[in-house]
Every structure is written in C-alpha cells, then in structure tokens.
C-alpha positions, -999 to 999 in steps of 0.1 A, spaced: -517 -352 366 -510 -317 379 -479 -314 400 -484 -278 411 -519 -268 423 -531 -233 430 -538 -227 467 -556 -198 482 -525 -191 503 -508 -179 470 -534 -152 466 -523 -116 464 -559 -106 469 -562 -90 435 -586 -112 414 -570 -103 381 -535 -112 393 -546 -144 410 -562 -155 378 -530 -147 359 -509 -165 385 -532 -196 382 -527 -196 345 -489 -196 350 -493 -227 371 -514 -243 344 -486 -236 319 -460 -252 342 -482 -282 346 -487 -284 308 -450 -285 303 -445 -311 331 -471 -333 315 -455 -330 281 -421 -339 295 -436 -370 311 -452 -380 278 -420 -372 259 -437 -347 237 -422 -315 250 -409 -307 216 -444 -306 202 -457 -282 228 -427 -261 237 -432 -235 209 -468 -229 219 -460 -227 256 -431 -202 250 -454 -181 229 -480 -182 257 -454 -174 283 -442 -144 263 -477 -131 260 -484 -138 297 -453 -118 309 -461 -88 288 -498 -88 299 -492 -96 335 -464 -71 340 -483 -43 323 -512 -49 346 -490 -49 377 -472 -17 366 -505 0 359 -517 -8 395 -484 3 409 -486 36 390 -522 42 402 -511 38 438 -479 58 433 -457 28 442 -423 45 450 -401 17 435 -421 15 402 -391 24 381 -369 -3 396 -397 -29 394 -403 -20 358 -366 -26 350 -369 -60 366 -399 -68 345 -381 -56 313 -352 -79 321 -375 -109 327 -394 -103 294 -361 -101 275 -351 -135 290 -384 -150 279 
C-alpha cells in the first residue's frame, strides 16, 4: 500500500522533472513497503543504487535547464547538488 501519493499540486510544471519526482516517491514507497514486510535488507542495495542514479540524472537535468535560462544562483545550487550526491 502506497503511503505517499503523487499529487498534481507537487508539479513543477516541467514534465521531465515531474516524472522524476514521481519516481522518487515510488522509491520511498518501495522502501516503506519493504520495511513493513521486514525485507528491507533484501531491497536496500537496489534502492540505494537507484537513488544514486536518480540524483545524478535529476540534478544534471536541473542544472542544464538552469544554465539554459541563465539562472543566477546556478553555482551555489550546483554545490548543494554535489553535497547531496556525496551523501547518497
């Protein structure tokens, strides 16, 4: 049973990012379900691998869009992304 459900109000109005964010919610729900079934050890490695891939892919797409639109705080935002990727 999903605990966290994607809602249109979460939309950032960029289809690619909305799809990526919805996938993140799926991963959260997968982990929650695994914990409830006491099989988190069996799925944790795969989920962490997926999360690492997700962060690199999602942040690269965000940064590309920011660069395209000359977002003035891109450098600072990129540093935040790098820190989060390192944590994952």
